N, CA, C and O atoms as a GROMACS GRO file, in nm:
protein
  604
    1UNK      N    1   0.100  -1.959  -2.885
    1UNK     CA    2   0.186  -1.893  -2.798
    1UNK      C    3   0.236  -1.898  -2.668
    1UNK      O    4   0.150  -1.877  -2.583
    2UNK      N    5   0.354  -1.921  -2.622
    2UNK     CA    6   0.313  -1.899  -2.447
    2UNK      C    7   0.348  -1.755  -2.383
    2UNK      O    8   0.433  -1.672  -2.416
    3UNK      N    9   0.263  -1.756  -2.289
    3UNK     CA   10   0.204  -1.593  -2.231
    3UNK      C   11   0.396  -1.559  -2.194
    3UNK      O   12   0.499  -1.624  -2.214
    4UNK      N   13   0.367  -1.439  -2.140
    4UNK     CA   14   0.510  -1.429  -2.059
    4UNK      C   15   0.550  -1.476  -1.957
    4UNK      O   16   0.654  -1.539  -1.962
    5UNK      N   17   0.478  -1.460  -1.824
    5UNK     CA   18   0.484  -1.525  -1.758
    5UNK      C   19   0.517  -1.709  -1.753
    5UNK      O   20   0.573  -1.769  -1.660
    6UNK      N   21   0.475  -1.755  -1.853
    6UNK     CA   22   0.488  -1.862  -1.814
    6UNK      C   23   0.640  -1.897  -1.926
    6UNK      O   24   0.708  -2.000  -1.925
    7UNK      N   25   0.658  -1.788  -2.007
    7UNK     CA   26   0.792  -1.789  -2.050
    7UNK      C   27   0.937  -1.854  -2.036
    7UNK      O   28   1.011  -1.912  -2.115
    8UNK      N   29   0.946  -1.819  -1.896
    8UNK     CA   30   1.070  -1.857  -1.822
    8UNK      C   31   1.071  -1.914  -1.730
    8UNK      O   32   1.175  -1.901  -1.666
    9UNK      N   33   0.995  -1.978  -1.686
    9UNK     CA   34   0.964  -2.085  -1.609
    9UNK      C   35   0.983  -2.188  -1.711
    9UNK      O   36   1.061  -2.280  -1.687
   10UNK      N   37   0.920  -2.181  -1.824
   10UNK     CA   38   0.900  -2.288  -1.981
   10UNK      C   39   1.031  -2.317  -2.018
   10UNK      O   40   1.076  -2.430  -2.037
   11UNK      N   41   1.096  -2.204  -2.030
   11UNK     CA   42   1.264  -2.170  -2.078
   11UNK      C   43   1.334  -2.264  -1.980
   11UNK      O   44   1.370  -2.374  -2.022
   12UNK      N   45   1.359  -2.230  -1.848
   12UNK     CA   46   1.393  -2.283  -1.721
   12UNK      C   47   1.380  -2.423  -1.684
   12UNK      O   48   1.470  -2.504  -1.706
   13UNK      N   49   1.324  -2.439  -1.656
   13UNK     CA   50   1.262  -2.586  -1.680
   13UNK      C   51   1.330  -2.656  -1.829
   13UNK      O   52   1.423  -2.736  -1.819
   14UNK      N   53   1.292  -2.630  -1.920
   14UNK     CA   54   1.316  -2.692  -2.042
   14UNK      C   55   1.504  -2.716  -2.037
   14UNK      O   56   1.571  -2.814  -2.070
   15UNK      N   57   1.542  -2.596  -1.988
   15UNK     CA   58   1.724  -2.581  -1.988
   15UNK      C   59   1.752  -2.672  -1.869
   15UNK      O   60   1.868  -2.711  -1.882
   16UNK      N   61   1.711  -2.709  -1.788
   16UNK     CA   62   1.759  -2.771  -1.695
   16UNK      C   63   1.727  -2.942  -1.688
   16UNK      O   64   1.798  -3.023  -1.630
   17UNK      N   65   1.594  -2.973  -1.768
   17UNK     CA   66   1.572  -3.090  -1.803
   17UNK      C   67   1.664  -3.150  -1.930
   17UNK      O   68   1.693  -3.270  -1.931
   18UNK      N   69   1.722  -3.034  -2.069
   18UNK     CA   70   1.778  -3.087  -2.156
   18UNK      C   71   1.954  -3.091  -2.108
   18UNK      O   72   2.038  -3.170  -2.150
   19UNK      N   73   1.974  -2.984  -2.010
   19UNK     CA   74   2.101  -2.995  -1.958
   19UNK      C   75   2.145  -3.140  -1.880
   19UNK      O   76   2.258  -3.184  -1.860
   20UNK      N   77   2.022  -3.193  -1.848
   20UNK     CA   78   2.045  -3.358  -1.719
   20UNK      C   79   2.002  -3.447  -1.832
   20UNK      O   80   1.941  -3.550  -1.805
   21UNK      N   81   2.032  -3.412  -1.970
   21UNK     CA   82   2.000  -3.538  -2.039
   21UNK      C   83   2.071  -3.489  -2.188
   21UNK      O   84   2.003  -3.530  -2.282
   22UNK      N   85   2.150  -3.438  -2.217
   22UNK     CA   86   2.248  -3.437  -2.257
   22UNK      C   87   2.355  -3.561  -2.263
   22UNK      O   88   2.413  -3.592  -2.367
   23UNK      N   89   2.370  -3.615  -2.160
   23UNK     CA   90   2.483  -3.700  -2.198
   23UNK      C   91   2.385  -3.848  -2.136
   23UNK      O   92   2.450  -3.916  -2.057
   24UNK      N   93   2.271  -3.889  -2.160
   24UNK     CA   94   2.202  -3.994  -2.155
   24UNK      C   95   2.218  -4.045  -2.217
   24UNK      O   96   2.210  -4.012  -2.335
   25UNK      N   97   2.266  -4.217  -2.156
   25UNK     CA   98   2.255  -4.317  -2.234
   25UNK      C   99   2.244  -4.424  -2.150
   25UNK      O  100   2.328  -4.514  -2.153
   26UNK      N  101   2.158  -4.426  -2.081
   26UNK     CA  102   2.060  -4.538  -1.950
   26UNK      C  103   2.184  -4.600  -1.913
   26UNK      O  104   2.173  -4.722  -1.899
   27UNK      N  105   2.329  -4.542  -1.888
   27UNK     CA  106   2.402  -4.642  -1.832
   27UNK      C  107   2.468  -4.634  -1.681
   27UNK      O  108   2.552  -4.698  -1.617
   28UNK      N  109   2.372  -4.502  -1.654
   28UNK     CA  110   2.435  -4.477  -1.475
   28UNK      C  111   2.346  -4.400  -1.426
   28UNK      O  112   2.314  -4.305  -1.497
   29UNK      N  113   2.292  -4.411  -1.319
   29UNK     CA  114   2.191  -4.348  -1.198
   29UNK      C  115   2.287  -4.244  -1.138
   29UNK      O  116   2.228  -4.157  -1.074
   30UNK      N  117   2.419  -4.232  -1.143
   30UNK     CA  118   2.488  -4.106  -1.030
   30UNK      C  119   2.434  -4.010  -1.020
   30UNK      O  120   2.373  -3.956  -1.112
   31UNK      N  121   2.444  -3.964  -0.904
   31UNK     CA  122   2.395  -3.841  -0.861
   31UNK      C  123   2.484  -3.765  -0.832
   31UNK      O  124   2.563  -3.800  -0.744
   32UNK      N  125   2.503  -3.620  -0.907
   32UNK     CA  126   2.624  -3.548  -0.921
   32UNK      C  127   2.649  -3.467  -0.760
   32UNK      O  128   2.580  -3.369  -0.733
   33UNK      N  129   2.737  -3.510  -0.677
   33UNK     CA  130   2.738  -3.444  -0.508
   33UNK      C  131   2.749  -3.286  -0.519
   33UNK      O  132   2.802  -3.198  -0.587
   34UNK      N  133   2.685  -3.301  -0.436
   34UNK     CA  134   2.636  -3.126  -0.409
   34UNK      C  135   2.773  -3.023  -0.364
   34UNK      O  136   2.792  -2.904  -0.384
   35UNK      N  137   2.837  -3.105  -0.311
   35UNK     CA  138   2.997  -3.060  -0.278
   35UNK      C  139   3.119  -3.140  -0.322
   35UNK      O  140   3.221  -3.200  -0.287
   36UNK      N  141   3.058  -3.112  -0.400
   36UNK     CA  142   3.169  -3.201  -0.509
   36UNK      C  143   3.312  -3.136  -0.544
   36UNK      O  144   3.325  -3.041  -0.622
   37UNK      N  145   3.385  -3.179  -0.498
   37UNK     CA  146   3.549  -3.133  -0.498
   37UNK      C  147   3.617  -3.153  -0.652
   37UNK      O  148   3.728  -3.103  -0.670
   38UNK      N  149   3.565  -3.211  -0.740
   38UNK     CA  150   3.576  -3.181  -0.896
   38UNK      C  151   3.642  -3.130  -0.955
   38UNK      O  152   3.632  -3.020  -0.902
   39UNK      N  153   3.742  -3.110  -1.066
   39UNK     CA  154   3.798  -3.007  -1.088
   39UNK      C  155   3.749  -3.038  -1.270
   39UNK      O  156   3.815  -2.986  -1.359
   40UNK      N  157   3.618  -3.135  -1.304
   40UNK     CA  158   3.545  -3.193  -1.395
   40UNK      C  159   3.466  -2.996  -1.432
   40UNK      O  160   3.467  -2.920  -1.334
   41UNK      N  161   3.434  -2.967  -1.503
   41UNK     CA  162   3.332  -2.920  -1.633
   41UNK      C  163   3.190  -2.950  -1.552
   41UNK      O  164   3.161  -3.066  -1.522
   42UNK      N  165   3.111  -2.850  -1.523
   42UNK     CA  166   2.977  -2.877  -1.457
   42UNK      C  167   2.890  -3.012  -1.547
   42UNK      O  168   2.831  -3.117  -1.521
   43UNK      N  169   2.918  -2.946  -1.641
   43UNK     CA  170   2.875  -3.026  -1.792
   43UNK      C  171   2.878  -3.184  -1.751
   43UNK      O  172   2.787  -3.265  -1.768
   44UNK      N  173   3.042  -3.212  -1.678
   44UNK     CA  174   3.064  -3.357  -1.686
   44UNK      C  175   3.007  -3.397  -1.555
   44UNK      O  176   2.945  -3.503  -1.554
   45UNK      N  177   3.012  -3.364  -1.501
   45UNK     CA  178   2.937  -3.386  -1.371
   45UNK      C  179   2.769  -3.392  -1.380
   45UNK      O  180   2.714  -3.387  -1.270
   46UNK      N  181   2.698  -3.401  -1.474
   46UNK     CA  182   2.518  -3.409  -1.462
   46UNK      C  183   2.532  -3.555  -1.433
   46UNK      O  184   2.611  -3.649  -1.419
   47UNK      N  185   2.395  -3.512  -1.433
   47UNK     CA  186   2.300  -3.691  -1.390
   47UNK      C  187   2.293  -3.746  -1.487
   47UNK      O  188   2.233  -3.692  -1.580
   48UNK      N  189   2.349  -3.868  -1.503
   48UNK     CA  190   2.272  -3.940  -1.643
   48UNK      C  191   2.160  -3.992  -1.603
   48UNK      O  192   2.158  -4.058  -1.498
   49UNK      N  193   2.025  -3.970  -1.692
   49UNK     CA  194   1.915  -4.022  -1.683
   49UNK      C  195   1.893  -4.173  -1.663
   49UNK      O  196   1.971  -4.254  -1.712
   50UNK      N  197   1.835  -4.193  -1.624
   50UNK     CA  198   1.823  -4.345  -1.623
   50UNK      C  199   1.768  -4.395  -1.704
   50UNK      O  200   1.711  -4.312  -1.775
   51UNK      N  201   1.744  -4.553  -1.752
   51UNK     CA  202   1.671  -4.562  -1.882
   51UNK      C  203   1.517  -4.562  -1.875
   51UNK      O  204   1.461  -4.610  -1.776
   52UNK      N  205   1.447  -4.510  -1.977
   52UNK     CA  206   1.325  -4.500  -2.033
   52UNK      C  207   1.273  -4.584  -2.057
   52UNK      O  208   1.299  -4.622  -2.171
   53UNK      N  209   1.138  -4.695  -1.959
   53UNK     CA  210   1.100  -4.854  -1.995
   53UNK      C  211   1.016  -4.892  -1.992
   53UNK      O  212   1.015  -4.996  -1.927
   54UNK      N  213   0.891  -4.853  -2.045
   54UNK     CA  214   0.752  -4.827  -2.051
   54UNK      C  215   0.680  -4.995  -2.140
   54UNK      O  216   0.693  -5.045  -2.252
   55UNK      N  217   0.643  -5.014  -2.076
   55UNK     CA  218   0.532  -5.097  -2.172
   55UNK      C  219   0.430  -5.061  -2.237
   55UNK      O  220   0.386  -5.123  -2.334
   56UNK      N  221   0.362  -4.917  -2.174
   56UNK     CA  222   0.229  -4.881  -2.304
   56UNK      C  223   0.316  -4.712  -2.288
   56UNK      O  224   0.370  -4.648  -2.198
   57UNK      N  225   0.286  -4.697  -2.428
   57UNK     CA  226   0.273  -4.580  -2.500
   57UNK      C  227   0.161  -4.515  -2.591
   57UNK      O  228   0.151  -4.541  -2.711
   58UNK      N  229   0.080  -4.431  -2.525
   58UNK     CA  230  -0.019  -4.355  -2.586
   58UNK      C  231   0.007  -4.361  -2.764
   58UNK      O  232  -0.009  -4.458  -2.838
   59UNK      N  233   0.037  -4.267  -2.789
   59UNK     CA  234   0.068  -4.245  -2.929
   59UNK      C  235   0.154  -4.247  -2.999
   59UNK      O  236   0.156  -4.148  -3.072
   60UNK      N  237   0.271  -4.349  -3.021
   60UNK     CA  238   0.356  -4.388  -3.074
   60UNK      C  239   0.419  -4.537  -3.037
   60UNK      O  240   0.425  -4.583  -2.923
   61UNK      N  241   0.450  -4.583  -3.120
   61UNK     CA  242   0.511  -4.710  -3.041
   61UNK      C  243   0.617  -4.758  -2.938
   61UNK      O  244   0.683  -4.678  -2.871
   62UNK      N  245   0.624  -4.832  -2.934
   62UNK     CA  246   0.709  -4.818  -2.794
   62UNK      C  247   0.841  -4.786  -2.791
   62UNK      O  248   0.931  -4.854  -2.840
   63UNK      N  249   0.854  -4.670  -2.726
   63UNK     CA  250   1.056  -4.627  -2.714
   63UNK      C  251   1.124  -4.719  -2.605
   63UNK      O  252   1.097  -4.741  -2.487
   64UNK      N  253   1.218  -4.762  -2.685
   64UNK     CA  254   1.355  -4.861  -2.644
   64UNK      C  255   1.473  -4.727  -2.622
   64UNK      O  256   1.489  -4.618  -2.677
   65UNK      N  257   1.528  -4.787  -2.535
   65UNK     CA  258   1.712  -4.719  -2.457
   65UNK      C  259   1.735  -4.664  -2.655
   65UNK      O  260   1.752  -4.558  -2.715
   66UNK      N  261   1.720  -4.829  -2.696
   66UNK     CA  262   1.830  -4.741  -2.869
   66UNK      C  263   1.769  -4.657  -2.963
   66UNK      O  264   1.833  -4.603  -3.052
   67UNK      N  265   1.628  -4.640  -2.945
   67UNK     CA  266   1.524  -4.504  -2.995
   67UNK      C  267   1.594  -4.370  -2.958
   67UNK      O  268   1.603  -4.279  -3.041
   68UNK      N  269   1.651  -4.358  -2.808
   68UNK     CA  270   1.660  -4.203  -2.711
   68UNK      C  271   1.777  -4.219  -2.670
   68UNK      O  272   1.808  -4.159  -2.567
   69UNK      N  273   1.892  -4.316  -2.748
   69UNK     CA  274   2.062  -4.296  -2.704
   69UNK      C  275   2.113  -4.219  -2.753
   69UNK      O  276   2.130  -4.254  -2.870
   70UNK      N  277   2.168  -4.093  -2.727
   70UNK     CA  278   2.276  -3.943  -2.770
   70UNK      C  279   2.148  -3.902  -2.762
   70UNK      O  280   2.170  -3.797  -2.703
   71UNK      N  281   1.992  -3.904  -2.780
   71UNK     CA  282   1.979  -3.762  -2.777
   71UNK      C  283   1.894  -3.673  -2.624
   71UNK      O  284   1.848  -3.715  -2.518
   72UNK      N  285   1.907  -3.545  -2.683
   72UNK     CA  286   1.879  -3.425  -2.553
   72UNK      C  287   1.677  -3.471  -2.572
   72UNK      O  288   1.588  -3.458  -2.656
   73UNK      N  289   1.692  -3.516  -2.459
   73UNK     CA  290   1.551  -3.563  -2.369
   73UNK      C  291   1.507  -3.438  -2.292
   73UNK      O  292   1.587  -3.351  -2.260
   74UNK      N  293   1.411  -3.435  -2.272
   74UNK     CA  294   1.279  -3.267  -2.186
   74UNK      C  295   1.161  -3.440  -2.194
   74UNK      O  296   1.098  -3.503  -2.279
   75UNK      N  297   1.193  -3.447  -2.042
   75UNK     CA  298   1.074  -3.571  -1.990
   75UNK      C  299   1.003  -3.509  -1.904
   75UNK      O  300   1.075  -3.483  -1.807
   76UNK      N  301   0.882  -3.465  -1.888
   76UNK     CA  302   0.768  -3.416  -1.813
   76UNK      C  303   0.691  -3.510  -1.744
   76UNK      O  304   0.628  -3.594  -1.809
   77UNK      N  305   0.688  -3.509  -1.643
   77UNK     CA  306   0.629  -3.629  -1.542
   77UNK      C  307   0.502  -3.509  -1.500
   77UNK      O  308   0.511  -3.400  -1.444
   78UNK      N  309   0.353  -3.603  -1.569
   78UNK     CA  310   0.248  -3.519  -1.526
   78UNK      C  311   0.112  -3.667  -1.486
   78UNK      O  312   0.116  -3.787  -1.462
   79UNK      N  313   0.012  -3.563  -1.500
   79UNK     CA  314  -0.155  -3.634  -1.536
   79UNK      C  315  -0.221  -3.552  -1.527
   79UNK      O  316  -0.215  -3.446  -1.464
   80UNK      N  317  -0.304  -3.602  -1.602
   80UNK     CA  318  -0.420  -3.498  -1.694
   80UNK      C  319  -0.559  -3.481  -1.558
   80UNK      O  320  -0.681  -3.484  -1.576
   81UNK      N  321  -0.487  -3.466  -1.435
   81UNK     CA  322  -0.609  -3.421  -1.379
   81UNK      C  323  -0.515  -3.368  -1.263
   81UNK      O  324  -0.550  -3.380  -1.145
   82UNK      N  325  -0.423  -3.324  -1.292
   82UNK     CA  326  -0.328  -3.150  -1.243
   82UNK      C  327  -0.326  -3.062  -1.330
   82UNK      O  328  -0.277  -3.039  -1.441
   83UNK      N  329  -0.423  -2.998  -1.216
   83UNK     CA  330  -0.424  -2.839  -1.310
   83UNK      C  331  -0.252  -2.760  -1.332
   83UNK      O  332  -0.211  -2.687  -1.423
   84UNK      N  333  -0.180  -2.813  -1.208
   84UNK     CA  334  -0.012  -2.725  -1.220
   84UNK      C  335   0.008  -2.794  -1.399
   84UNK      O  336   0.021  -2.723  -1.498
   85UNK      N  337   0.004  -2.957  -1.397
   85UNK     CA  338   0.024  -3.028  -1.518
   85UNK      C  339  -0.024  -3.005  -1.602
   85UNK      O  340   0.039  -3.058  -1.693
   86UNK      N  341  -0.145  -2.928  -1.657
   86UNK     CA  342  -0.199  -2.901  -1.760
   86UNK      C  343  -0.166  -2.788  -1.783
   86UNK      O  344  -0.166  -2.755  -1.902
   87UNK      N  345  -0.128  -2.698  -1.689
   87UNK     CA  346  -0.108  -2.579  -1.704
   87UNK      C  347   0.013  -2.554  -1.775
   87UNK      O  348   0.019  -2.445  -1.832
   88UNK      N  349   0.153  -2.662  -1.788
   88UNK     CA  350   0.258  -2.663  -1.852
   88UNK      C  351   0.205  -2.754  -2.008
   88UNK      O  352   0.275  -2.846  -2.050
   89UNK      N  353   0.137  -2.733  -2.046
   89UNK     CA  354   0.091  -2.860  -2.143
   89UNK      C  355   0.121  -2.794  -2.286
   89UNK      O  356   0.172  -2.852  -2.382
   90UNK      N  357   0.062  -2.608  -2.278
   90UNK     CA  358   0.076  -2.555  -2.412
   90UNK      C  359   0.269  -2.531  -2.424
   90UNK      O  360   0.313  -2.570  -2.532
   91UNK      N  361   0.361  -2.481  -2.338
   91UNK     CA  362   0.492  -2.502  -2.335
   91UNK      C  363   0.557  -2.594  -2.380
   91UNK      O  364   0.668  -2.587  -2.432
   92UNK      N  365   0.480  -2.704  -2.358
   92UNK     CA  366   0.565  -2.867  -2.384
   92UNK      C  367   0.564  -2.892  -2.527
   92UNK      O  368   0.660  -2.935  -2.592
   93UNK      N  369   0.394  -2.849  -2.594
   93UNK     CA  370   0.380  -2.855  -2.704
   93UNK      C  371   0.455  -2.750  -2.774
   93UNK      O  372   0.492  -2.775  -2.888
   94UNK      N  373   0.491  -2.603  -2.708
   94UNK     CA  374   0.539  -2.562  -2.808
   94UNK      C  375   0.706  -2.610  -2.843
   94UNK      O  376   0.761  -2.623  -2.952
   95UNK      N  377   0.770  -2.635  -2.678
   95UNK     CA  378   0.926  -2.665  -2.734
   95UNK      C  379   0.946  -2.846  -2.821
   95UNK      O  380   1.050  -2.890  -2.871
   96UNK      N  381   0.778  -2.936  -2.812
   96UNK     CA  382   0.806  -2.988  -2.932
   96UNK      C  383   0.859  -2.956  -3.046
   96UNK      O  384   0.970  -2.982  -3.094
   97UNK      N  385   0.704  -2.856  -3.113
   97UNK     CA  386   0.718  -2.842  -3.215
   97UNK      C  387   0.853  -2.700  -3.265
   97UNK      O  388   0.875  -2.675  -3.383
   98UNK      N  389   0.897  -2.655  -3.196
   98UNK     CA  390   0.982  -2.593  -3.170
   98UNK      C  391   1.128  -2.621  -3.232
   98UNK      O  392   1.194  -2.565  -3.320
   99UNK      N  393   1.152  -2.759  -3.125
   99UNK     CA  394   1.286  -2.775  -3.160
   99UNK      C  395   1.270  -2.943  -3.167
   99UNK      O  396   1.364  -3.023  -3.163
  100UNK      N  397   1.156  -2.968  -3.176
  100UNK     CA  398   1.174  -3.138  -3.237
  100UNK      C  399   1.255  -3.161  -3.347
  100UNK      O  400   1.357  -3.230  -3.350
  101UNK      N  401   1.207  -3.103  -3.429
  101UNK     CA  402   1.241  -3.112  -3.565
  101UNK      C  403   1.444  -3.063  -3.565
  101UNK      O  404   1.502  -3.028  -3.669
  102UNK      N  405   1.489  -3.070  -3.477
  102UNK     CA  406   1.612  -3.010  -3.411
  102UNK      C  407   1.695  -3.145  -3.328
  102UNK      O  408   1.815  -3.171  -3.313
  103UNK      N  409   1.613  -3.189  -3.298
  103UNK     CA  410   1.647  -3.324  -3.191
  103UNK      C  411   1.570  -3.372  -3.104
  103UNK      O  412   1.542  -3.492  -3.100
  104UNK      N  413   1.530  -3.288  -3.029
  104UNK     CA  414   1.474  -3.243  -2.859
  104UNK      C  415   1.382  -3.380  -2.872
  104UNK      O  416   1.314  -3.399  -2.973
  105UNK      N  417   1.383  -3.444  -2.795
  105UNK     CA  418   1.289  -3.567  -2.756
  105UNK      C  419   1.215  -3.489  -2.633
  105UNK      O  420   1.274  -3.466  -2.528
  106UNK      N  421   1.082  -3.452  -2.657
  106UNK     CA  422   0.978  -3.439  -2.566
  106UNK      C  423   0.900  -3.558  -2.507
  106UNK      O  424   0.820  -3.614  -2.582
  107UNK      N  425   0.910  -3.591  -2.413
  107UNK     CA  426   0.831  -3.705  -2.351
  107UNK      C  427   0.752  -3.671  -2.278
  107UNK      O  428   0.790  -3.580  -2.205
  108UNK      N  429   0.601  -3.720  -2.255
  108UNK     CA  430   0.539  -3.721  -2.154
  108UNK      C  431   0.573  -3.832  -2.054
  108UNK      O  432   0.587  -3.938  -2.115
  109UNK      N  433   0.591  -3.846  -1.916
  109UNK     CA  434   0.547  -3.972  -1.845
  109UNK      C  435   0.458  -3.910  -1.793
  109UNK      O  436   0.459  -3.801  -1.736
  110UNK      N  437   0.348  -4.007  -1.822
  110UNK     CA  438   0.221  -3.988  -1.735
  110UNK      C  439   0.226  -4.104  -1.571
  110UNK      O  440   0.235  -4.227  -1.570
  111UNK      N  441   0.218  -4.018  -1.462
  111UNK     CA  442   0.206  -4.119  -1.390
  111UNK      C  443   0.133  -4.051  -1.290
  111UNK      O  444   0.157  -3.941  -1.240
  112UNK      N  445   0.033  -4.138  -1.264
  112UNK     CA  446  -0.073  -4.146  -1.206
  112UNK      C  447  -0.029  -4.106  -1.055
  112UNK      O  448   0.066  -4.152  -0.991
  113UNK      N  449  -0.147  -3.983  -1.005
  113UNK     CA  450  -0.143  -3.969  -0.821
  113UNK      C  451  -0.276  -4.021  -0.791
  113UNK      O  452  -0.292  -4.014  -0.669
  114UNK      N  453  -0.384  -4.072  -0.853
  114UNK     CA  454  -0.472  -4.117  -0.820
  114UNK      C  455  -0.553  -4.218  -0.892
  114UNK      O  456  -0.576  -4.203  -1.012
  115UNK      N  457  -0.605  -4.339  -0.815
  115UNK     CA  458  -0.655  -4.429  -0.920
  115UNK      C  459  -0.737  -4.452  -1.028
  115UNK      O  460  -0.730  -4.550  -1.101
  116UNK      N  461  -0.807  -4.369  -1.038
  116UNK     CA  462  -0.863  -4.254  -1.170
  116UNK      C  463  -0.763  -4.222  -1.286
  116UNK      O  464  -0.793  -4.215  -1.405
  117UNK      N  465  -0.686  -4.210  -1.251
  117UNK     CA  466  -0.568  -4.190  -1.354
  117UNK      C  467  -0.495  -4.278  -1.433
  117UNK      O  468  -0.450  -4.260  -1.547
  118UNK      N  469  -0.489  -4.385  -1.352
  118UNK     CA  470  -0.432  -4.518  -1.428
  118UNK      C  471  -0.492  -4.584  -1.529
  118UNK      O  472  -0.435  -4.672  -1.592
  119UNK      N  473  -0.641  -4.535  -1.555
  119UNK     CA  474  -0.687  -4.556  -1.692
  119UNK      C  475  -0.654  -4.523  -1.832
  119UNK      O  476  -0.720  -4.424  -1.863
  120UNK      N  477  -0.593  -4.557  -1.916
  120UNK     CA  478  -0.512  -4.593  -2.030
  120UNK      C  479  -0.626  -4.494  -2.138
  120UNK      O  480  -0.584  -4.388  -2.186
  121UNK      N  481  -0.758  -4.539  -2.164
  121UNK     CA  482  -0.853  -4.518  -2.193
  121UNK      C  483  -0.866  -4.336  -2.150
  121UNK      O  484  -0.876  -4.257  -2.244
  122UNK      N  485  -0.865  -4.293  -2.041
  122UNK     CA  486  -0.877  -4.156  -2.005
  122UNK      C  487  -0.779  -4.059  -1.983
  122UNK      O  488  -0.800  -3.941  -1.957
  123UNK      N  489  -0.618  -4.139  -1.999
  123UNK     CA  490  -0.473  -4.097  -2.045
  123UNK      C  491  -0.512  -4.058  -2.187
  123UNK      O  492  -0.510  -3.939  -2.220
  124UNK      N  493  -0.557  -4.176  -2.294
  124UNK     CA  494  -0.527  -4.112  -2.445
  124UNK      C  495  -0.648  -4.040  -2.440
  124UNK      O  496  -0.647  -3.959  -2.533
  125UNK      N  497  -0.756  -4.032  -2.370
  125UNK     CA  498  -0.853  -3.907  -2.422
  125UNK      C  499  -0.801  -3.746  -2.392
  125UNK      O  500  -0.838  -3.641  -2.445
  126UNK      N  501  -0.683  -3.775  -2.267
  126UNK     CA  502  -0.658  -3.611  -2.261
  126UNK      C  503  -0.571  -3.582  -2.353
  126UNK      O  504  -0.548  -3.464  -2.381
  127UNK      N  505  -0.508  -3.681  -2.413
  127UNK     CA  506  -0.352  -3.667  -2.495
  127UNK      C  507  -0.446  -3.577  -2.611
  127UNK      O  508  -0.415  -3.472  -2.668
  128UNK      N  509  -0.585  -3.667  -2.624
  128UNK     CA  510  -0.626  -3.637  -2.767
  128UNK      C  511  -0.682  -3.472  -2.747
  128UNK      O  512  -0.667  -3.372  -2.816
  129UNK      N  513  -0.739  -3.494  -2.638
  129UNK     CA  514  -0.830  -3.328  -2.585
  129UNK      C  515  -0.689  -3.197  -2.598
  129UNK      O  516  -0.702  -3.087  -2.652
  130UNK      N  517  -0.590  -3.238  -2.546
  130UNK     CA  518  -0.516  -3.174  -2.537
  130UNK      C  519  -0.402  -3.126  -2.670
  130UNK      O  520  -0.301  -3.055  -2.669
  131UNK      N  521  -0.462  -3.191  -2.761
  131UNK     CA  522  -0.316  -3.186  -2.899
  131UNK      C  523  -0.210  -3.252  -2.854
  131UNK      O  524  -0.136  -3.278  -2.949
  132UNK      N  525  -0.165  -3.295  -2.746
  132UNK     CA  526  -0.014  -3.355  -2.743
  132UNK      C  527   0.025  -3.438  -2.867
  132UNK      O  528  -0.042  -3.536  -2.899
  133UNK      N  529   0.132  -3.399  -2.935
  133UNK     CA  530   0.181  -3.506  -3.085
  133UNK      C  531   0.308  -3.553  -2.960
  133UNK      O  532   0.331  -3.674  -2.968
  134UNK      N  533   0.379  -3.492  -2.868
  134UNK     CA  534   0.465  -3.573  -2.834
  134UNK      C  535   0.486  -3.758  -2.760
  134UNK      O  536   0.385  -3.824  -2.735
  135UNK      N  537   0.566  -3.791  -2.747
  135UNK     CA  538   0.450  -3.920  -2.722
  135UNK      C  539   0.447  -3.928  -2.569
  135UNK      O  540   0.496  -3.843  -2.494
  136UNK      N  541   0.392  -4.028  -2.538
  136UNK     CA  542   0.381  -3.978  -2.368
  136UNK      C  543   0.284  -4.140  -2.371
  136UNK      O  544   0.192  -4.197  -2.430
  137UNK      N  545   0.437  -4.164  -2.209
  137UNK     CA  546   0.393  -4.332  -2.201
  137UNK      C  547   0.315  -4.308  -2.074
  137UNK      O  548   0.283  -4.202  -2.021
  138UNK      N  549   0.284  -4.481  -2.027
  138UNK     CA  550   0.195  -4.450  -1.870
  138UNK      C  551   0.272  -4.521  -1.779
  138UNK      O  552   0.286  -4.643  -1.790
  139UNK      N  553   0.306  -4.480  -1.721
  139UNK     CA  554   0.453  -4.495  -1.565
  139UNK      C  555   0.347  -4.568  -1.493
  139UNK      O  556   0.411  -4.612  -1.397
  140UNK      N  557   0.200  -4.619  -1.474
  140UNK     CA  558   0.139  -4.652  -1.349
  140UNK      C  559   0.200  -4.681  -1.230
  140UNK      O  560   0.160  -4.636  -1.123
  141UNK      N  561   0.346  -4.794  -1.249
  141UNK     CA  562   0.349  -4.832  -1.121
  141UNK      C  563   0.493  -4.721  -1.050
  141UNK      O  564   0.542  -4.709  -0.938
  142UNK      N  565   0.510  -4.679  -1.140
  142UNK     CA  566   0.611  -4.515  -1.111
  142UNK      C  567   0.758  -4.528  -1.100
  142UNK      O  568   0.844  -4.456  -1.047
  143UNK      N  569   0.764  -4.648  -1.172
  143UNK     CA  570   0.965  -4.676  -1.249
  143UNK      C  571   1.039  -4.595  -1.284
  143UNK      O  572   1.153  -4.575  -1.241
  144UNK      N  573   0.978  -4.536  -1.374
  144UNK     CA  574   1.027  -4.420  -1.413
  144UNK      C  575   1.074  -4.332  -1.308
  144UNK      O  576   1.188  -4.317  -1.264
  145UNK      N  577   0.919  -4.254  -1.266
  145UNK     CA  578   0.974  -4.166  -1.172
  145UNK      C  579   1.057  -4.162  -1.066
  145UNK      O  580   1.144  -4.089  -1.020
  146UNK      N  581   1.001  -4.269  -1.039
  146UNK     CA  582   1.113  -4.353  -0.973
  146UNK      C  583   1.274  -4.315  -0.984
  146UNK      O  584   1.341  -4.248  -0.905
  147UNK      N  585   1.313  -4.375  -1.102
  147UNK     CA  586   1.447  -4.375  -1.119
  147UNK      C  587   1.504  -4.273  -1.164
  147UNK      O  588   1.624  -4.286  -1.190
  148UNK      N  589   1.445  -4.149  -1.186
  148UNK     CA  590   1.444  -4.019  -1.227
  148UNK      C  591   1.490  -3.977  -1.052
  148UNK      O  592   1.567  -3.881  -1.051
  149UNK      N  593   1.469  -4.013  -0.959
  149UNK     CA  594   1.510  -4.005  -0.849
  149UNK      C  595   1.381  -3.859  -0.766
  149UNK      O  596   1.396  -3.782  -0.671
  150UNK      N  597   1.260  -3.884  -0.868
  150UNK     CA  598   1.172  -3.835  -0.772
  150UNK      C  599   1.129  -3.795  -0.645
  150UNK      O  600   1.148  -3.890  -0.570
  151UNK      N  601   1.073  -3.689  -0.575
  151UNK     CA  602   1.018  -3.707  -0.490
  151UNK      C  603   0.888  -3.620  -0.432
  151UNK      O  604   0.832  -3.655  -0.328
   0.00000   0.00000   0.00000
């Protein structure tokens, strides 16, 4: 169960990420303008998420654009040695458990900061230790991280 202080943050994070991926099909990296004069509703001006293309996945077969097309996704960028990342893991597990059966795809994109975090065996051990059942992909070259225009 998510504690009260984390519940609001997790819900806000989930809502933002779900909304940003509702229209996701990997066809565009266009960013919405912050000063848009468009008359379109906000949902139609959302960022379309880039394709998540990774060669190595820890606890699933490799996922393709076709596997993910048309599904709402919550994409979590994390690393096993980051305390803030570890603090969000219970919320991600709960969101996966509660909404995965309704179609939400929680994806953990392991994006290392330090050399020791690039070791796939260490990532696999962390996934097992933390009880992560949603798909975890290795993004050692930060391609997916950069594709989402993270800073």
